[in-house]
C-alpha positions, -999 to 999 in steps of 0.1 A, spaced: -657 -582 60 -661 -598 94 -696 -602 106 -705 -590 141 -726 -609 165 -746 -598 194 -735 -624 219 -754 -625 252 -734 -613 282 -735 -647 299 -720 -664 269 -693 -638 265 -685 -641 302 -683 -679 300 -660 -677 269 -637 -652 287 -636 -674 318 -628 -704 295 -598 -685 280 -586 -675 315 -590 -709 330 -572 -725 300 -543 -701 304 -541 -708 342 -541 -746 335 -514 -742 309 -492 -722 333 -497 -748 360 -488 -776 337 -456 -758 327 -446 -755 364 -453 -791 374 -427 -819 374 -425 -839 342 -441 -869 359 -472 -870 381 -457 -899 400 -421 -902 414 -399 -914 386 -361 -916 381 -345 -893 356 -336 -905 321 -320 -895 289 -327 -904 253 -301 -920 231 -285 -901 202 -305 -905 170 -292 -912 136 -307 -881 121 -295 -857 148 -272 -852 178 -299 -840 201 -301 -859 234 -331 -852 256 -328 -857 293 -351 -854 323 -341 -850 359 -356 -872 387 -392 -863 393 -406 -861 428 -441 -864 413 -471 -841 421 -480 -831 456 -515 -837 469 -522 -799 464 -510 -800 428 -531 -831 420 -562 -813 435 -555 -781 415 -551 -801 382 -584 -818 389 -601 -786 398 -589 -768 366 -598 -798 344 -633 -800 359 -637 -762 354 -625 -764 318 -650 -791 311 -679 -773 327 -671 -740 309 -667 -759 276 -701 -774 280 -716 -741 290 -702 -723 260 -710 -751 234 -745 -758 246 -756 -722 252 -792 -715 239 -778 -686 218 -764 -711 192 -800 -723 184 -810 -688 174 -786 -687 145 -797 -700 111 -764 -699 93 -727 -696 98 -727 -711 133 -690 -720 129 -681 -684 120 -701 -672 150 -683 -696 173 -649 -685 160 -659 -649 164 -668 -655 200 -634 -670 207 -618 -638 193 -639 -615 215 -618 -620 245 -593 -593 235 -622 -568 233 -636 -580 267 -602 -577 285 -604 -539 284 -640 -539 298 -632 -565 326 -607 -543 344 
C-alpha cells in the first residue's frame, strides 16, 4: 500500500511548477532548429547493420529571443530543482525519504484538478 505524505503547500506548488516548466522547456526544445548556431545540413551514411539514413536540413540557428527563452527556462528549472530538493520538509522525515520524494513527483496529477 502506498504511504501518503502531508506535503506543505509551498513544496507541492514548487514541484508542480517544476513539472510545468520542464514540459514547457521540452516543448520549446522540440520546436527549435537542430543546431543553436547556423550550420549546413548533412546526412549520415548507410550503416552495415541497417539501411537507415538520417538527414538534417540547413539550420538557421537560434534567434536572440530563442536563446533568451532557453536560458530563462534552464535558470527556472535549476531554481525550482534547488527549491524542491532543499525544502525544510525533507529534514522532518526520519525514514523513506526517497519514497516521499517519489510520491511528491506523482502528486502533480492530483494537483492539476485543484489548480484550475
